[in-house]
C-alpha positions as a printed Julia matrix, in Angstrom:
110×3 Matrix{Float64}:
   0.09    0.03    0.57
   0.93    3.37   -0.74
   0.62    6.86    0.97
  -1.79    7.47   -1.64
  -3.72    4.22   -1.66
  -4.32    4.84    1.99
  -5.4     8.41    1.48
  -7.51    6.89   -1.35
  -8.93    4.13    1.55
  -9.48    7.21    4.29
 -11.54    9.28    1.42
 -13.86    6.43    0.96
 -14.11    5.3     4.17
 -15.01    8.39    5.62
 -16.78    9.86    3.3
 -14.13   12.39    2.36
 -13.14   14.21   -0.42
  -9.26   13.58   -1.65
  -8.2    16.36   -0.21
  -9.59   16.27    3.24
  -8.35   12.55    3.62
  -4.98   13.67    2.86
  -4.57   16.2     5.04
  -5.32   13.99    7.73
  -3.1    11.44    6.11
  -0.33   14.09    6.36
  -0.95   15.65    9.59
  -0.95   11.99   11.15
   2.37   11.09    9.52
   3.96   14.55   10.9
   2.77   14.0    14.22
   4.65   10.61   13.96
   8.21   12.46   12.29
   8.16   15.08   15.3
   7.78   12.78   18.11
  10.26   10.58   16.62
  12.31   13.81   16.1
  11.95   14.62   20.08
  13.2    11.28   20.78
  10.22   10.15   22.19
   8.26    6.58   21.69
   4.84    5.93   19.54
   2.98    3.0    20.72
   0.1     2.29   18.67
  -2.28   -0.6    20.77
  -2.64   -3.66   18.82
  -0.59   -2.26   15.6
   3.3    -1.9    17.09
   5.54    0.92   18.08
   7.79    2.82   16.54
  11.19    4.33   18.15
  14.53    5.38   17.82
  17.64    3.64   18.12
  20.61    4.9    18.86
  24.03    3.51   17.17
  27.59    5.08   18.15
  30.48    6.29   15.91
  32.42    3.49   14.31
  34.93    3.04   11.8
  33.86    1.34    8.39
  35.3     0.93    4.96
  34.3     2.36    1.78
  33.4    -0.72   -0.22
  35.08    1.46   -3.91
  38.28    2.11   -2.17
  38.45    0.11    0.78
  39.34    3.0     2.86
  38.31    3.69    6.16
  36.05    5.94    7.01
  34.36    7.29   10.3
  31.11    6.9    10.36
  29.34    9.35   12.72
  26.48    8.42   15.32
  22.84    8.36   14.67
  19.31    7.62   15.85
  17.28    5.68   12.88
  13.44    5.08   13.73
  12.96    1.42   14.36
   9.09   -0.44   14.08
   8.51   -3.22   16.27
   5.0    -5.1    15.39
   2.58   -5.38   18.05
   1.99   -9.02   19.12
  -1.93   -8.68   17.87
  -0.86   -7.65   14.4
   1.83  -10.61   14.11
  -0.68  -12.97   15.22
  -3.18  -11.27   12.28
  -0.73  -11.87    9.83
   0.59  -15.01   10.74
  -2.93  -16.44   10.54
  -3.63  -14.64    7.27
  -0.56  -16.59    6.17
  -1.88  -19.89    7.32
  -5.17  -19.26    6.18
  -3.84  -18.59    2.42
  -1.58  -21.97    2.78
  -4.29  -24.04    3.87
  -6.64  -22.88    0.55
  -3.74  -23.68   -1.51
  -3.97  -26.97   -0.26
  -7.56  -27.62   -0.54
  -7.24  -25.88   -4.18
  -4.75  -28.29   -5.12
  -6.38  -31.39   -3.73
  -9.66  -30.15   -5.4
  -7.94  -29.7    -8.86
  -6.46  -33.65   -8.2
  -9.39  -34.68   -7.65
 -10.93  -33.86  -11.3
């Protein structure tokens, strides 16, 4: 799903104009971005959480030249999936596999 797909879905589900839905989606993303910039955690129950992971400085290598390069410390946003979402996705995978097995058995019977 792309951002445009999400905007379209919000517009359809909430009976809004596309511009209104785009504004809502952008505001949510802006709020999440600002929260992560402040190094605060975002937790959406049943979905997951976003946190910044901090990495210290280290020496790496330039892959082209092999020369040592100093890599500065950094913070990188990280998403940790919630238990409910993980279980829902896993259940969907299992269901698709079972449906595929049923379909192949039906093909073999004909």
